[in-house]
GUKEKE-653352 format. One line per field, with one value per residue (C-alpha): residue in three letters; chain; x, y, z. Coordinates in Angstrom, 2 decimals. Example, Ala and Ser with C-alpha at 12.3 -4.5 7.8 and 13.67 -1.06 7.14 Angstrom:
BEGIN
resn	(ALA/SER)
chain	(A/A)
x	(12.30/13.67)
y	(-4.50/-1.06)
z	(7.80/7.14)
***
This chain:
BEGIN
resn	(UNK/UNK/UNK/UNK/UNK/UNK/UNK/UNK/UNK/UNK/UNK/UNK/UNK/UNK/UNK/UNK/UNK/UNK/UNK/UNK/UNK/UNK/UNK/UNK/UNK/UNK/UNK/UNK/UNK/UNK/UNK/UNK/UNK/UNK/UNK/UNK/UNK/UNK/UNK/UNK/UNK/UNK/UNK/UNK/UNK/UNK/UNK/UNK/UNK/UNK/UNK/UNK/UNK/UNK/UNK/UNK/UNK/UNK/UNK/UNK/UNK/UNK/UNK/UNK/UNK/UNK/UNK/UNK/UNK/UNK/UNK/UNK/UNK/UNK/UNK/UNK/UNK/UNK/UNK/UNK/UNK/UNK/UNK/UNK/UNK/UNK/UNK/UNK/UNK/UNK/UNK/UNK/UNK/UNK/UNK/UNK/UNK/UNK/UNK/UNK/UNK/UNK/UNK/UNK/UNK/UNK/UNK/UNK/UNK/UNK/UNK/UNK/UNK/UNK/UNK/UNK/UNK/UNK/UNK/UNK/UNK/UNK/UNK/UNK/UNK/UNK/UNK/UNK/UNK/UNK/UNK/UNK/UNK/UNK/UNK/UNK/UNK/UNK/UNK/UNK/UNK/UNK/UNK/UNK/UNK/UNK/UNK/UNK/UNK/UNK/UNK/UNK/UNK/UNK/UNK/UNK/UNK/UNK/UNK/UNK/UNK/UNK/UNK/UNK/UNK/UNK/UNK/UNK/UNK/UNK/UNK/UNK/UNK/UNK/UNK/UNK/UNK/UNK/UNK/UNK/UNK/UNK/UNK/UNK/UNK/UNK/UNK/UNK/UNK/UNK/UNK/UNK/UNK/UNK/UNK/UNK/UNK/UNK/UNK/UNK/UNK/UNK/UNK/UNK/UNK/UNK/UNK/UNK/UNK/UNK/UNK/UNK/UNK/UNK/UNK/UNK/UNK/UNK/UNK/UNK/UNK/UNK/UNK/UNK/UNK/UNK/UNK/UNK/UNK/UNK/UNK/UNK/UNK/UNK/UNK/UNK/UNK/UNK/UNK/UNK/UNK/UNK/UNK/UNK/UNK/UNK/UNK/UNK/UNK/UNK/UNK/UNK/UNK/UNK/UNK/UNK/UNK/UNK/UNK/UNK/UNK/UNK/UNK/UNK/UNK/UNK/UNK/UNK/UNK/UNK/UNK/UNK/UNK/UNK/UNK/UNK/UNK/UNK/UNK/UNK/UNK/UNK/UNK/UNK/UNK/UNK/UNK/UNK/UNK/UNK/UNK/UNK/UNK/UNK/UNK/UNK/UNK/UNK/UNK/UNK/UNK/UNK/UNK/UNK/UNK/UNK/UNK/UNK/UNK/UNK/UNK/UNK/UNK/UNK/UNK/UNK/UNK/UNK/UNK/UNK/UNK/UNK/UNK/UNK/UNK/UNK/UNK/UNK/UNK/UNK/UNK/UNK/UNK/UNK/UNK/UNK/UNK/UNK/UNK/UNK/UNK/UNK/UNK/UNK/UNK/UNK/UNK/UNK/UNK/UNK/UNK/UNK/UNK/UNK/UNK/UNK/UNK/UNK/UNK/UNK/UNK/UNK/UNK/UNK/UNK/UNK/UNK/UNK/UNK/UNK/UNK/UNK/UNK/UNK/UNK/UNK/UNK/UNK/UNK/UNK/UNK/UNK/UNK/UNK/UNK/UNK/UNK/UNK/UNK/UNK/UNK/UNK/UNK/UNK/UNK/UNK/UNK/UNK/UNK/UNK/UNK/UNK/UNK/UNK/UNK/UNK/UNK/UNK/UNK/UNK/UNK/UNK/UNK/UNK/UNK/UNK/UNK/UNK/UNK/UNK/UNK/UNK/UNK/UNK/UNK/UNK/UNK/UNK/UNK/UNK/UNK/UNK/UNK/UNK/UNK/UNK/UNK/UNK/UNK/UNK/UNK/UNK/UNK/UNK/UNK)
chain	(A/A/A/A/A/A/A/A/A/A/A/A/A/A/A/A/A/A/A/A/A/A/A/A/A/A/A/A/A/A/A/A/A/A/A/A/A/A/A/A/A/A/A/A/A/A/A/A/A/A/A/A/A/A/A/A/A/A/A/A/A/A/A/A/A/A/A/A/A/A/A/A/A/A/A/A/A/A/A/A/A/A/A/A/A/A/A/A/A/A/A/A/A/A/A/A/A/A/A/A/A/A/A/A/A/A/A/A/A/A/A/A/A/A/A/A/A/A/A/A/A/A/A/A/A/A/A/A/A/A/A/A/A/A/A/A/A/A/A/A/A/A/A/A/A/A/A/A/A/A/A/A/A/A/A/A/A/A/A/A/A/A/A/A/A/A/A/A/A/A/A/A/A/A/A/A/A/A/A/A/A/A/A/A/A/A/A/A/A/A/A/A/A/A/A/A/A/A/A/A/A/A/A/A/A/A/A/A/A/A/A/A/A/A/A/A/A/A/A/A/A/A/A/A/A/A/A/A/A/A/A/A/A/A/A/A/A/A/A/A/A/A/A/A/A/A/A/A/A/A/A/A/A/A/A/A/A/A/A/A/A/A/A/A/A/A/A/A/A/A/A/A/A/A/A/A/A/A/A/A/A/A/A/A/A/A/A/A/A/A/A/A/A/A/A/A/A/A/A/A/A/A/A/A/A/A/A/A/A/A/A/A/A/A/A/A/A/A/A/A/A/A/A/A/A/A/A/A/A/A/A/A/A/A/A/A/A/A/A/A/A/A/A/A/A/A/A/A/A/A/A/A/A/A/A/A/A/A/A/A/A/A/A/A/A/A/A/A/A/A/A/A/A/A/A/A/A/A/A/A/A/A/A/A/A/A/A/A/A/A/A/A/A/A/A/A/A/A/A/A/A/A/A/A/A/A/A/A/A/A/A/A/A/A/A/A/A/A/A/A/A/A/A/A/A/A/A/A/A/A/A/A/A/A/A/A/A/A/A/A/A/A/A/A/A)
x	(3.12/5.88/7.28/7.21/9.86/10.54/10.85/14.34/15.09/13.85/15.85/15.08/12.64/10.84/6.83/4.71/0.90/-2.95/-5.62/-8.88/-11.62/-14.41/-17.37/-16.41/-15.91/-17.46/-21.98/-23.02/-26.28/-25.78/-23.90/-25.07/-23.96/-25.03/-26.14/-23.88/-23.19/-21.70/-25.82/-27.42/-24.92/-25.31/-29.88/-29.45/-30.22/-26.93/-24.53/-23.40/-23.87/-26.90/-27.47/-24.98/-24.31/-22.17/-25.26/-24.09/-20.64/-18.36/-20.51/-17.02/-18.53/-19.60/-17.03/-13.93/-12.01/-12.17/-10.91/-7.85/-6.65/-7.01/-4.28/-1.80/-2.55/-1.17/2.00/1.64/3.32/0.44/-3.04/-4.20/-7.87/-9.99/-12.61/-16.14/-17.03/-20.48/-20.25/-18.68/-20.70/-23.53/-24.90/-20.71/-21.06/-22.80/-22.72/-20.77/-21.64/-20.89/-21.01/-18.77/-16.21/-16.82/-16.15/-12.36/-12.06/-12.37/-10.45/-7.31/-7.38/-7.63/-4.85/-2.53/-3.36/-2.87/0.86/-0.06/0.33/-2.37/-2.23/-5.42/-6.70/-8.85/-11.40/-12.07/-14.48/-18.15/-18.82/-21.82/-25.12/-25.38/-22.25/-22.83/-25.52/-23.79/-21.92/-19.06/-15.86/-16.92/-17.93/-14.37/-16.25/-15.25/-11.57/-13.38/-15.47/-12.95/-10.20/-13.47/-13.88/-9.78/-9.94/-13.30/-11.74/-7.91/-8.93/-10.01/-7.98/-4.79/-2.52/-2.63/-2.08/1.53/0.00/-1.97/-2.77/-5.90/-7.48/-7.32/-6.99/-7.31/-7.26/-10.38/-12.06/-11.63/-11.10/-12.82/-16.59/-16.64/-15.55/-15.54/-18.83/-17.78/-17.88/-20.14/-21.35/-21.32/-20.39/-19.02/-18.35/-14.86/-16.07/-16.50/-13.81/-11.40/-12.45/-12.95/-9.31/-8.06/-10.42/-9.36/-5.89/-6.25/-8.42/-5.25/-3.17/-6.09/-5.99/-2.38/-2.50/-4.83/-3.23/0.70/-1.55/-2.34/0.42/0.58/3.31/4.26/1.34/1.63/-0.18/-1.42/-1.39/-2.86/-0.74/-1.25/1.47/0.67/2.04/2.14/-0.20/3.00/5.65/3.41/3.44/0.12/0.24/3.64/1.55/-1.58/0.33/2.21/-1.48/-2.92/0.44/-0.57/-3.22/-3.15/-0.33/2.25/-1.01/-1.59/1.70/3.48/0.49/1.79/5.28/6.17/3.15/2.90/0.21/1.67/0.68/-0.15/-3.40/-3.42/-4.05/-7.26/-9.08/-7.41/-10.42/-12.24/-10.13/-11.81/-10.43/-7.37/-6.00/-2.30/-2.74/-3.96/-0.67/0.83/-1.93/-1.93/2.52/2.30/4.76/4.86/6.75/5.77/4.24/2.06/1.94/-1.22/-0.41/-2.08/-2.00/-1.07/-3.17/-2.10/-3.45/-3.38/-5.28/-9.01/-9.30/-11.55/-8.98/-11.46/-12.19/-11.47/-9.32/-7.47/-8.43/-7.07/-8.32/-7.81/-6.38/-6.82/-3.05/-1.54/-0.72/-2.36/-5.39/-7.28/-10.83/-10.89/-9.44/-7.03/-3.03/-0.54/2.89/4.94/7.57/4.79/5.87/8.88/8.99/7.26/9.64/12.18/10.34/8.47/11.74/11.86/9.04/9.30/13.42/14.36/10.84/10.36/7.79/5.49/3.26/0.65/-1.82/-0.86/-2.81/-5.32/-9.21/-8.69/-9.68/-8.87/-10.39/-13.98/-13.18/-13.22/-12.11/-12.85/-9.88/-7.34/-5.45/-2.35/-2.38/-2.63/0.32/2.25/0.90/2.48/5.31/6.76/5.72/7.13/10.52/9.92/9.82/12.82/15.34/13.86/14.99/18.68/18.76/18.77/15.03/13.59/10.90/10.18/6.84/4.69/0.82/-1.87/-4.99/-6.86/-7.29/-11.02/-12.65/-15.62/-17.78/-15.73/-17.87/-19.67/-18.92/-20.49/-19.56/-18.24/-14.77/-12.91/-9.30/-8.98/-6.76/-9.73/-12.83/-16.24/-19.50/-21.23/-24.23/-23.30/-20.03/-18.15/-14.21/-12.04/-8.21/-6.64/-4.02/-2.58/-3.09/-1.27/1.41/2.12/2.25/4.94/6.65/6.34/7.29/10.34/13.17)
y	(4.43/6.04/9.70/12.86/14.59/17.26/20.65/20.88/18.18/20.41/23.70/26.60/28.19/25.07/26.09/23.41/24.40/22.73/22.85/22.97/23.55/25.81/24.41/20.97/23.33/26.21/25.70/26.38/27.50/30.51/33.69/34.70/32.34/31.05/27.31/25.49/22.35/20.43/21.22/19.73/16.36/16.00/15.89/13.91/10.59/7.90/10.49/11.35/8.65/10.00/12.95/14.83/18.07/21.16/23.03/23.05/21.28/21.99/25.46/27.43/30.29/30.88/28.94/30.58/32.29/28.62/27.10/29.47/28.99/25.31/26.10/28.63/25.76/23.32/25.45/26.14/28.31/28.18/27.77/27.11/27.40/28.25/31.03/30.07/31.77/31.25/33.22/35.62/36.07/34.14/34.05/33.10/37.01/40.17/41.59/40.41/39.46/41.71/39.50/37.05/39.77/40.40/36.68/36.56/39.61/38.75/35.54/36.73/39.23/36.52/34.85/37.75/38.45/35.48/34.98/33.02/32.93/33.16/30.39/30.80/28.60/30.29/27.31/24.15/22.52/24.35/25.80/28.16/26.33/29.28/28.80/25.30/25.85/27.39/24.32/25.05/23.71/22.55/26.03/28.21/31.57/29.99/31.11/34.15/34.24/33.31/35.97/37.86/36.02/36.71/40.13/40.49/38.97/39.11/42.91/43.02/40.17/39.50/42.73/40.71/36.63/34.89/32.51/32.00/29.29/29.41/25.81/23.22/19.75/20.20/16.17/16.23/19.41/18.40/14.06/12.62/15.33/14.70/10.81/9.30/11.00/10.97/14.81/16.88/17.87/13.66/13.51/10.77/12.34/12.37/15.61/17.21/16.08/16.84/20.88/20.85/20.04/22.04/25.55/24.36/24.91/28.58/29.72/28.58/30.82/33.88/33.87/33.92/37.37/38.72/38.30/39.55/42.35/43.50/43.21/40.11/37.73/34.04/32.38/28.75/25.61/22.50/19.51/16.52/13.48/9.53/7.01/4.81/1.35/-1.55/-4.51/-6.99/-7.09/-6.95/-4.93/-4.07/-3.46/-1.10/1.00/1.38/2.77/4.93/6.31/6.35/8.67/11.05/11.35/12.52/13.60/15.06/16.22/19.82/19.36/19.60/22.17/24.59/24.07/23.31/24.50/20.63/18.22/14.16/12.14/9.20/11.62/13.31/10.51/10.01/13.64/15.60/14.63/16.91/19.60/23.43/24.51/26.58/24.84/24.44/28.84/29.32/27.97/31.66/32.17/28.62/29.24/32.19/32.12/30.88/30.79/27.49/24.11/21.76/18.45/16.88/13.42/10.61/7.29/5.03/2.91/-0.30/-0.84/-3.19/-3.26/-4.41/-7.35/-6.09/-5.07/-3.78/-1.40/2.56/4.89/5.08/1.01/0.76/-1.12/-0.40/-2.88/-3.95/-3.80/-5.62/-2.65/-1.54/0.49/3.75/4.60/5.37/2.58/3.85/2.18/3.44/3.75/6.99/6.44/7.15/10.87/10.28/10.10/12.90/14.56/13.61/14.13/17.43/19.21/17.66/20.05/23.33/22.97/25.17/26.65/25.57/22.36/22.57/19.40/21.44/17.72/14.97/12.82/10.30/9.00/7.66/3.44/3.13/6.05/4.81/1.26/3.87/6.78/8.84/11.17/7.79/7.97/6.48/5.32/9.16/9.37/7.01/7.81/11.24/10.46/7.99/10.94/14.16/11.17/11.15/15.10/14.84/12.54/14.72/17.60/15.66/14.63/18.38/18.58/22.06/21.41/23.99/22.65/19.93/20.72/18.10/17.09/18.59/20.51/19.12/16.38/17.40/17.43/14.81/15.35/12.33/10.26/12.51/12.33/9.03/9.11/11.55/13.06/15.79/16.30/17.52/15.53/17.02/16.16/16.82/17.08/19.38/21.17/20.58/20.11/17.54/17.85/14.36/12.71/12.89/17.27/16.70/15.28/17.58/20.52/18.51/18.22/21.55/23.00/25.90/25.08)
z	(23.10/19.90/21.09/19.31/17.38/19.75/18.20/18.64/16.39/13.41/12.43/14.23/11.76/10.61/11.39/12.80/12.15/12.62/9.15/8.98/6.16/6.77/4.98/7.54/10.56/10.92/10.82/6.97/8.03/10.40/9.22/5.94/3.63/0.38/-0.60/-2.33/-3.92/-1.33/0.56/-2.83/-2.61/0.42/0.11/-2.49/-1.67/-1.46/-1.25/1.99/4.84/7.02/4.50/6.91/6.14/7.67/7.98/12.33/11.51/14.95/15.70/14.66/13.46/17.13/19.15/16.67/19.24/21.89/18.45/18.22/21.76/21.28/18.52/20.59/24.08/21.39/20.09/16.89/14.47/12.18/11.49/8.03/7.23/4.22/3.44/1.98/-1.40/-0.28/2.78/1.15/-1.78/-1.99/-5.27/-5.87/-7.87/-7.23/-3.47/-1.12/2.51/4.82/7.94/5.74/5.62/8.70/10.26/7.85/9.24/13.45/12.61/11.01/13.81/16.62/15.34/15.24/18.72/19.93/17.43/15.35/12.06/9.22/6.07/4.73/1.34/-0.27/-1.17/0.14/-2.23/-1.62/-4.62/-4.23/-5.82/-8.63/-9.83/-10.12/-11.96/-14.24/-14.86/-12.21/-12.99/-16.08/-17.58/-18.19/-16.43/-13.28/-13.18/-13.72/-11.29/-8.83/-9.81/-8.64/-5.32/-4.75/-5.31/-2.84/0.44/-0.05/-0.13/3.03/5.01/2.76/4.18/6.77/6.04/6.21/3.37/0.71/-1.70/-4.29/-4.08/-1.62/-3.49/-7.26/-7.62/-5.64/-6.50/-10.38/-10.71/-7.68/-7.93/-11.99/-12.50/-9.44/-8.75/-4.92/-4.42/-5.42/-7.73/-7.79/-11.68/-13.84/-17.21/-19.10/-20.44/-17.49/-15.61/-18.00/-18.16/-14.32/-14.42/-16.67/-15.20/-11.20/-13.15/-14.97/-11.93/-9.84/-12.06/-12.63/-8.09/-7.88/-10.28/-8.56/-5.39/-6.72/-7.63/-4.02/-3.72/-1.25/-0.69/0.06/-2.73/-2.93/-4.42/-2.44/-4.64/-2.77/-3.43/-3.43/-3.84/-6.64/-6.41/-8.75/-7.20/-9.23/-11.44/-14.89/-17.59/-16.93/-13.47/-13.99/-16.42/-14.45/-11.37/-14.10/-15.40/-11.70/-10.86/-13.85/-12.68/-9.12/-9.11/-11.94/-14.02/-11.37/-10.32/-14.22/-14.95/-11.88/-12.77/-16.57/-18.09/-19.78/-18.87/-18.71/-21.73/-19.99/-19.23/-22.34/-24.02/-22.38/-21.98/-24.86/-26.93/-24.46/-23.12/-24.39/-26.75/-26.91/-23.84/-24.15/-24.34/-20.56/-19.47/-19.10/-16.55/-15.10/-14.27/-12.50/-9.91/-6.64/-3.79/-1.75/-2.36/-0.37/-0.49/1.42/1.69/3.68/1.98/-0.80/-3.35/-4.99/-8.60/-11.61/-15.43/-15.42/-16.82/-19.96/-22.62/-24.59/-21.65/-21.84/-20.86/-17.57/-18.14/-14.16/-11.01/-7.34/-5.18/-1.64/-0.32/2.96/5.84/8.56/7.89/9.41/9.54/6.28/5.50/3.85/4.32/6.65/4.23/5.30/3.07/-0.18/1.42/1.60/-1.91/-2.49/-0.94/-3.03/-6.17/-5.65/-5.86/-9.35/-10.08/-7.97/-7.72/-4.28/-4.18/-0.07/0.37/3.36/4.55/4.52/5.52/6.91/9.98/9.70/11.14/14.19/14.87/18.49/19.99/18.33/20.53/23.91/25.62/22.86/23.40/23.70/19.90/20.57/16.92/15.44/17.16/16.13/12.83/13.29/14.60/11.73/9.09/11.30/11.20/7.53/7.23/9.48/6.92/3.92/5.53/6.13/3.07/1.51/0.84/1.80/3.56/6.11/7.95/8.56/8.86/11.18/9.86/11.61/14.62/14.95/14.40/11.62/8.59/6.67/3.54/1.93/4.75/7.09/10.72/10.91/10.76/13.54/11.93/14.84/17.38/19.73/20.35/19.30/20.75/17.69/19.69/22.03/19.90/23.35/22.25/24.37/23.73/22.79/23.63/20.37/20.64/24.48/22.94/20.10/23.01/24.76/20.68/20.41/23.89/23.30/25.49)
***
């Protein structure tokens, strides 16, 4: 079995953390939360495996103290969690839910009592249904709605959080959900996609402005990045990989840091962007203090066979490398690539690997706490981080996804990313071998 690098193999100020998200663990049916577009998406036949939803999830709403004990017990410095817009504002706007605000109050205080740094993400995909009814991320007004939500929740907990980021993985919020249709709201519409891609960045910028106005600091952006490789050496395959890299990685990073969008994306979506979109970069580029990279895998691309196919005219190919339970290739070199190239956009800003982990295969074959494949995955990626630091890249922290097995969106509860096994019938938590390995690696001398 591979060994994880020890905490002492990293700089003394390097931070280790783990991450979760609200809808995936809390139990959305309790505590006065409002309906979300994920509830609606899951209730539509064929969208989610087993029509499963986040009504119960991991029961974190009641078991949060035990979960924070698990965070502390592993030796993590930071806990990255998210707030549910619909729990705080059941209608998306208007009167807050006192029970929702109280819950996040208790959660943050619970972290501080345990010596854990709270790292909050304001939005991890659970859009209130009443706002989805108004067009959701297609509607420019969502930037103002999100700014109002930001002010309400951060006025309550912003004085005690260590860091804050507005939106988790803008590619998933916009492209995966509006172009590919795999996530709520389940659209396949290029006009909706173009507007969602732009508005999610505008909402990010407006939220940063609001938090600055509240006197908050250590504010960042969290982008998911996926290495795009050409299927062969042909010009068509090279072009396909370039286009996918632009859509997935460079669009959001460039928008936030440079106030520009890649030409490879504009050639497809510019006719569908909202009028005056260029004027929004003043807000979109609101200064940030760090950048978060969520990394899991690579994808292999080539051109579609039909020369008359509309943009982006790319096709995914199966890759040859070992895969996780998600069917994702294990490719640590992709993380190495992004840690080297992200500073081209962010300069000397601190970089945090805000998510990295895998849905295990071995644990599905018998003992659900035996996950040597996860330990190997984490070890390989942590060593990539070590190499990047040795090369002068300002990587300041590494977060494992996820603390708990949880609701994995359209795939329901089958894929298990957790360091801790969750019995979804009893909600019993049982740390896996990877949890114990991390606890040993993070033990302070």
